[in-house]
C-alpha positions in Angstrom: 0.0 0.4 0.0 1.4 3.5 -1.0 0.0 5.2 2.0 1.6 2.7 4.4 5.3 2.9 2.6 5.5 6.4 2.7 4.2 6.6 6.5 7.1 4.4 7.1 9.4 6.3 5.1 8.4 9.3 7.0 9.2 7.8 10.2 12.8 6.9 8.8 13.3 10.3 7.1 12.4 12.1 10.8 14.7 9.8 12.4 17.6 10.5 10.2 17.0 14.1 10.6 17.0 14.3 14.4 19.6 11.8 14.6 21.7 14.3 12.2 20.5 17.1 14.4 22.0 15.5 17.8 25.5 14.7 15.7 25.5 18.8 14.8 24.8 19.6 18.4 27.4 16.7 19.7 30.3 18.1 17.2 29.8 21.5 18.2 30.0 20.8 21.5 33.1 18.7 21.2 35.0 21.6 19.1 34.1 24.3 22.1 35.1 22.0 24.6 38.3 20.9 22.4 39.5 24.6 22.5 38.8 25.2 26.0 40.9 22.2 27.2 43.6 23.2 24.8 44.0 26.7 26.3 44.1 25.0 29.8 46.9 22.6 28.8 48.3 19.3 30.1 46.6 19.7 33.7 43.3 19.3 32.1 43.9 15.8 30.7 42.1 14.0 33.5 39.0 16.6 33.4 39.1 16.2 29.5 38.9 12.2 29.6 36.5 12.0 32.0 34.1 14.7 30.2 34.7 13.0 26.8 33.6 9.6 28.3 30.6 10.9 29.7 29.4 13.3 26.9 30.1 10.8 24.1 28.1 8.2 25.8 25.0 11.0 26.7 25.4 12.1 23.2 25.4 8.0 21.7 22.0 7.2 24.0 20.5 10.7 22.9 21.1 9.9 19.1 19.9 6.2 19.3 16.7 7.0 20.6 16.1 10.1 18.0 16.8 7.7 15.3 15.1 4.7 16.7 11.9 6.1 18.0 10.7 7.7 14.9 11.8 4.6 12.9 9.8 2.3 15.3 6.8 4.6 14.8 6.9 4.6 11.2 7.7 1.1 11.0 4.6 0.0 13.4 2.3 2.6 11.4 3.6 1.0 8.0 2.3 -2.4 9.3 -1.0 -1.5 10.6 -2.0 1.4 8.2 -5.3 0.6 7.3 -6.1 0.1 3.4 -8.7 3.0 3.1 -6.1 5.6 4.4 -5.1 7.7 1.4 -1.4 8.5 0.4 0.6 11.6 1.7 0.9 12.4 -1.8 -3.1 12.1 -2.2 -3.9 15.2 -1.0 -2.9 19.1 -1.9 -0.9 19.5 1.3 0.7 16.6 1.3 1.8 17.0 -2.5 3.3 20.5 -1.5 5.3 19.1 1.6 6.7 16.1 -0.7 7.7 18.9 -3.2 9.5 21.2 -0.5 11.2 18.0 0.8 12.2 16.6 -2.6 13.7 20.0 -3.3 15.9 20.4 -0.3 16.7 16.4 0.3 15.7 15.2 -3.0 19.0 13.3 -4.0 19.3 11.7 -0.3 15.4 10.8 -0.4 16.3 8.9 -3.8 19.2 7.3 -2.4 17.6 6.3 1.1 13.9 6.9 1.2 12.7 5.9 -2.2 9.2 6.0 -1.1 9.2 9.7 -0.5 11.3 10.5 -3.7 8.9 11.9 -6.5 9.6 10.0 -9.4 9.3 11.8 -12.8 5.9 11.6 -14.4 3.3 13.4 -16.3 0.2 14.0 -14.1 -3.5 14.1 -14.8 -6.5 14.2 -12.5 -3.8 13.9 -9.4 -2.5 10.4 -10.8 0.8 9.2 -12.8 0.3 8.9 -16.3 2.3 6.0 -17.7 3.8 6.9 -21.3 2.2 4.2 -22.9 -0.8 4.6 -25.6 -3.4 3.0 -23.8 -2.8 5.3 -20.6 -2.4 8.3 -22.7 -5.4 8.0 -24.4 -7.4 7.3 -21.2 -5.8 10.6 -19.6 -6.2 12.8 -22.6 -9.3 11.9 -24.1 -9.1 15.0 -26.2 -5.8 15.2 -27.0 -4.8 17.3 -29.9 -1.6 17.6 -32.4 -0.5 20.6 -30.5 1.1 19.7 -26.9 2.4 22.4 -24.2 4.2 20.9 -21.4 4.5 22.7 -18.3 7.8 22.2 -15.8 7.6 23.5 -12.5 10.7 24.9 -10.3 12.5 24.0 -7.4 10.3 22.7 -4.4 7.1 23.1 -6.6 4.9 20.6 -7.9 2.4 20.6 -10.9 -0.2 22.3 -8.2 1.5 25.4 -8.3 0.5 26.1 -11.8 -2.9 26.7 -10.4 -1.8 29.1 -7.7 -4.2 32.2 -7.3 -6.5 31.3 -10.5 -9.0 33.1 -9.1 -7.6 36.4 -9.8 -8.1 36.6 -13.1 -11.0 38.7 -14.6 -13.5 36.9 -17.2 -13.1 32.9 -16.1 -12.8 32.0 -12.7 -10.0 29.5 -12.1 -8.1 30.2 -15.3 -4.8 28.8 -15.8 -2.2 29.2 -18.5 -2.8 25.9 -19.6 -6.5 26.3 -19.7 -6.2 29.4 -21.7 -4.0 28.0 -24.3 -6.0 24.8 -24.7 -9.4 27.3 -25.2 -7.3 29.9 -27.3 -5.0 27.6 -29.2 -5.9 24.0 -29.1 -2.9 23.0 -27.1 -3.5 20.1 -24.8 -1.7 21.0 -21.9 0.6 18.5 -19.9 1.8 18.7 -16.7 5.2 17.2 -15.4 6.2 16.3 -12.0 9.8 15.7 -10.9 12.2 15.4 -8.0 13.5 18.9 -8.0 16.7 17.8 -5.8 18.1 15.8 -8.3 20.9 17.4 -10.6 19.4 19.3 -13.5 21.1 17.2 -15.8 19.8 14.0 -14.4 16.5 15.5 -14.8 16.8 17.1 -18.1 18.0 13.2 -19.4 14.9 12.0 -17.6 12.6 14.4 -19.4 14.5 14.0 -22.6 13.7 10.3 -22.4 10.1 10.8 -21.4 9.1 13.3 -24.1 10.7 10.8 -26.8 8.0 8.0 -25.3 5.1 10.4 -24.9 5.7 12.1 -28.5 5.6 8.4 -30.0 2.7 7.1 -28.0 0.7 10.3 -28.1 -3.0 9.4 -29.4 -2.8 11.4 -32.5 0.4 12.6 -34.5 2.4 15.4 -32.9 2.7 18.3 -34.9 3.9 20.7 -32.5 5.3 21.0 -29.1 5.7 24.2 -26.5 7.8 23.8 -23.3 7.0 26.4 -20.3 9.0 26.3 -17.5 8.8 28.2 -14.1 12.6 28.8 -12.3 14.5 25.5 -12.4 12.1 24.0 -14.9 13.5 26.2 -17.4 16.9 24.9 -16.6 15.7 21.2 -16.9 14.0 21.9 -20.5 17.4 23.4 -21.9 19.0 20.3 -20.5 16.5 18.2 -21.8 16.6 20.1 -25.4 20.7 19.7 -25.2 20.6 15.9 -24.3 17.7 15.2 -26.7 19.8 16.7 -29.5 22.9 14.5 -28.8 20.5 11.5 -28.5 19.1 12.0 -31.7 15.4 12.3 -30.1 12.4 13.1 -32.6 10.4 15.2 -30.3 13.1 18.0 -30.2 12.6 18.7 -33.9 8.7 19.3 -32.9 9.4 21.9 -30.4 8.1 25.5 -31.8 8.3 27.7 -28.8 10.0 27.6 -25.3 8.9 30.1 -22.4 11.0 30.7 -19.5 9.4 31.9 -16.4 11.9 33.6 -13.8 14.3 31.1 -15.0 18.0 31.6 -13.2 20.0 31.1 -16.4 23.1 32.6 -14.8 22.1 31.1 -11.2 20.7 32.7 -7.9 22.3 34.6 -5.5 20.5 33.0 -2.6 21.9 29.7 -3.7 25.4 31.1 -4.0 25.0 32.9 -0.6 24.1 29.5 1.2 27.0 28.0 -0.5 29.6 30.6 0.8 27.7 30.6 4.2 28.6 26.9 4.5 32.3 27.2 3.3 32.8 30.1 5.6 31.4 28.0 8.7 33.8 25.2 7.5 36.7 27.4 8.2 36.2 27.0 12.0 36.0 23.9 14.2 32.9 25.5 16.1 30.9 26.2 13.4 32.3 23.5 11.0 29.2 21.1 12.1 26.6 23.7 10.8 28.5 24.1 7.5 28.3 20.3 7.1 24.8 20.6 7.7 24.3 23.3 5.0 26.4 21.1 2.6 23.9 18.4 2.5 21.3 20.6 0.6 20.2 18.8 -2.4 22.2 18.6 -5.7 19.4 20.5 -7.4 20.0 23.5 -4.9 23.7 23.3 -5.7 22.9 23.5 -9.2 20.9 27.0 -9.1 24.1 28.7 -7.7 25.2 29.2 -11.5 22.7 27.4 -13.5 24.5 24.2 -14.0 23.2 22.2 -17.1 25.2 19.6 -18.0 27.0 16.6 -16.0 30.5 18.0 -16.6 29.2 21.4 -14.8 29.3 19.4 -11.6 31.3 16.0 -12.0 34.6 17.6 -11.4 33.7 20.3 -8.8 34.7 20.4 -5.3 31.8 20.8 -3.6 33.6 22.2 -0.3 35.1 25.0 -2.7 33.9 28.6 -2.9 31.4 28.5 -6.0 32.7 30.0 -9.5 30.7 30.2 -12.8 32.4 27.2 -15.0 28.8 26.5 -16.5 29.0 25.0 -20.1 27.1 27.0 -22.5 24.2 25.1 -23.9 22.8 26.3 -27.3 19.0 26.7 -27.8 16.9 24.3 -29.8 17.1 25.0 -33.7 13.9 25.9 -35.3 12.2 26.8 -32.0 11.6 30.5 -30.6 12.7 31.2 -27.2 11.2 33.7 -24.9 11.6 34.9 -21.3 9.9 36.6 -18.7 11.8 38.2 -15.6 10.1 39.8 -12.8 11.3 42.5 -10.1 9.5 43.9 -7.0 10.1 47.2 -8.3 9.1 48.9 -11.0 12.4 49.0 -13.5 14.7 46.0 -14.1 17.8 48.1 -13.6 17.4 49.8 -10.2 20.2 48.8 -7.8 17.6 46.9 -5.5 16.3 45.1 -8.4 19.9 43.9 -9.2 20.2 42.5 -5.5 16.7 41.4 -4.8 15.3 40.7 -8.3 11.7 38.9 -8.0 13.1 37.8 -4.5 15.0 34.6 -5.8 16.3 35.4 -9.3 17.7 38.9 -10.6 16.2 39.9 -13.9 19.9 39.5 -15.6 20.0 36.1 -14.8 16.3 35.7 -16.2 17.1 37.6 -19.2 20.6 35.4 -19.4 22.7 38.7 -19.6 25.8 38.3 -17.9 29.7 39.4 -17.9 30.7 36.0 -19.0 27.8 34.3 -20.4 24.7 36.0 -22.7 21.9 34.0 -24.0 20.9 34.7 -27.7 17.3 36.1 -26.9 16.1 37.9 -30.0 14.7 41.4 -29.9 11.0 41.2 -28.7 11.7 38.0 -26.9 11.9 39.1 -23.4 9.5 40.6 -21.2 10.2 42.8 -17.7 7.4 42.6 -15.2 7.6 45.0 -12.7 5.8 44.6 -9.0 5.7 41.0 -8.9 7.4 38.3 -7.3 8.6 35.0 -8.2 5.6 32.9 -7.7 3.5 35.4 -9.8 5.0 34.3 -12.7 3.5 31.0 -12.6 -0.3 32.0 -13.1 -0.4 36.1 -13.3 -2.7 37.6 -16.0 -0.1 39.7 -17.5 2.2 36.4 -18.0 -0.9 34.8 -19.5 -1.4 37.7 -22.0 2.6 38.0 -23.0 2.7 34.0 -23.4 -0.5 34.2 -25.6 0.6 37.0 -27.6 3.9 35.0 -28.5 2.5 31.9 -29.4 0.0 33.4 -31.4 2.3 35.3 -33.9 6.0 34.3 -33.1 8.4 36.8 -34.4 11.4 35.6 -36.7 14.2 34.5 -34.3 17.7 35.3 -36.0 20.6 33.8 -33.9 22.7 36.4 -32.1 20.2 39.3 -31.6 19.5 40.2 -27.9 16.4 40.6 -26.3 14.7 43.9 -25.8 14.9 45.5 -22.4 
């Protein structure tokens, strides 16, 4: 039973987490006491020996209790769970919780608690859809030759594409997907995936999944559009690069790619966490906390500068200060590429906008305009929206209007032109 497995996995995850916290406290205590005893000198050795023996035993007992009790509860619940109980992922709140946990520790979950790790899958009616002709036909009975795939960002799920849908004028509950279906005949397809994995790993999985979907789609696929929010845009770019290298057919059907608040050049917050972890690791007393910060997911680490390919992270030293060594990945040939970036202030080049951006991504990163890397967005294929934050870009009326305008009449896209500001 899925619900029982999730309950057991939650217990084991909580146990591991509590044991990790105890370990941080223990190591911090040890570093502080070592400095104090070293300052006193050899005369402190008898007291130090007694202190280390006592505290070591206490921490071992506490750590074992914190690790064992939640695991025991989880195991008990797992074996005694009633079949009628729905899984944690069966409710909106549970899906949001799992999305956040996967974003922060997704690679750890994938390796140690797979029942809580989110597998990459298409979603329809709150369920995974297998990429087979039978399942796709059942999930999308009104499938059209035009597909638009929505790829969410870090710590999100497909539910985020419906955030604040009631703020639209005219039709209540309008999402970008429903509007594209109504106005242009697109079939909206929503992806869910483990955002804590490396972007390149998710890109490889997405490339393979889209190849299966386009082959088994109920009607011949004439056109594919891809829309990514935040990290989702990086996953799309990585998938396109890997699909081109593997000779996947779906890549030739892509006509439009839209990036909403995508950190093409990285996110300052992700770099800041890395630098804080590096700084804390310099001192024995703070090193355990630094180690705890270093356990953030591979996906979060990739956001520092926008890693897209495996070579960007494979040889990198996770303990070193981050630097921009990302590989340039070309846009998909034959497709129009667009971006929308937001800032809390009204203008994209205000000093505050350069630092804060939309709270998570600066406009320069969303636009792909940096000192070392510049993405070739053509003039007219970029848009700044002032007074919005990062999550507004998922489902704001101004975003809807701009995306619909682009997809209704895509402009010519000569290589090398730059996005308008």
